[in-house]
N, C-alpha and C positions, 0 to 999 in steps of 0.2 A: 536642162531638168535642177529641180531646187535641190540643195544638198542640206540633209536634214540636219541640225543643229547638232551639236556634241553632246550637251546636259539630256536633251530629248532622247537622241538615239540611248544613253544608257538608262534612262529611266523607261523605255520600253523594252530594253533588255531584261530589267529588275522584275517588271510586270508581268514579262512572259514567265522569267524562270520562277515565280512565284506561284504563276498557273501551274506551269509544269509541276513543280514541286507538290503541289497540292493535289494533283492527278496522281502524282506517283507514289505519295502517302493513301490516298483513296486504294490504288492498285494493289496494297499490300495485302487490303483486307477482301475486296474485289477479285475473285481469280480472274475472269474472265478479263479485265485491264489490267495492262502491262505494266508493270513498276519499271525496271531498268530502263526503257527509252527516255520515260518521263523524266527521271532523277540525272539523267545525261544528258537530258536538254537541259535540265535548271542549272547543272554545272556548266554547261558552256554558255546560257547567259547569262548568270551569275559572274562567269569570268570575263564576260565583255561589259557588262553594265556595273558590277560592284564587287571591286575586291574583296571587301569586308564580308559580302555575303556568301562568295564562292569559299572564302576562307572557313566561314561557320559553317556551309556543310560539309565542308570534307573533314571538319572538326567535330562535326555532332555524333554525340557518343552512339547513337543508336544505327544510323544509316552512312554516316562518314566514312567508315572501313571499306563498307562495301564499294561505294562509290569511289573511293581512291582504289583499291583494289582492280576494278575495272577498269578506270581511267588507265590506270599503268600498266595493263594486261598480265595480271599476276593470278587472276582465275578467282575462284571462290573456292572456301575452306571446306571440307568436306562436308563438316557440322552443319553450316550453312547450305550445302546443298541439300542435307538428307532432310532439315529442318523446311527447306523451301517445298520440296516435293510431298513433303508430309500434309502440310500445309494447304497447297493444290489439291494432292487428291482427294483430302477429306472434304473440303467446299466444296470440290466440282461434284463429287460423288453425292455427298447430302443434296447439293442443289437440284443434281437430275433426280434422285431417288424420291425427296419430300415436296420440290417445289412446283414441278412440271408434270403433267400428264401427258406432255406433246414428243411426241417420237422425233420429230423435227429438231427442236429443241435439244434432245438428249445427243443425237448425232452429232449437233455444234458442239454442243459440251464436250463430247467424247473426242472429237478431232481437235478442239482446243488442248484438251488435258496430253493427247500423245503429243501435238506440237510442242508446247512448252516443255512438257518432260524431254523429250529430244533436246529440246534446244538447250535445258539446263546440264544435262547430262554430258553435251558437245561443249560447254564451258570450261577452260581449263582447269585441273582442280591443283590448287595451289598446294606447295610442298609443306608438311607440319613444321620442320625446321624453318620456316619463312618466318624471321623476328616478327614480321605484321601482326601473327596470329599470335604470338606467347607474350603476358602480361611483362615480363621483364626482359627487354632484348639483350641483357646479357649472358640472362640463361642458355645453355647450351642443350636440347632435348636429346 
């Protein structure tokens, strides 16, 4: 079997990471599309393909902290959990009520809603005094 050249392999990881990142960003808006698995896949692909893109993802002001905390096992802050669950419930309930008359689709949406809610609630809740969540790391809450 022929070995893939290192430069091509890195480019393929960057392409896969960019596609995963795009799907993860779309997943922020579309409630049925998962966000976290795609963002984690993007981080893994970028880690193997481009250190610069990996660092850019982890330092992104919108999703960087979320990805870092998940990768490091710190969990989610209570604020992010509430925000995520609120958006999830509003989006899926509005979709079920306003966008479909199909009972089957409403049942599927309800199953997704309950499943994702349980998953988010089971994710470790980060402690408030964790320096990751304060703007000033020297400040003691």
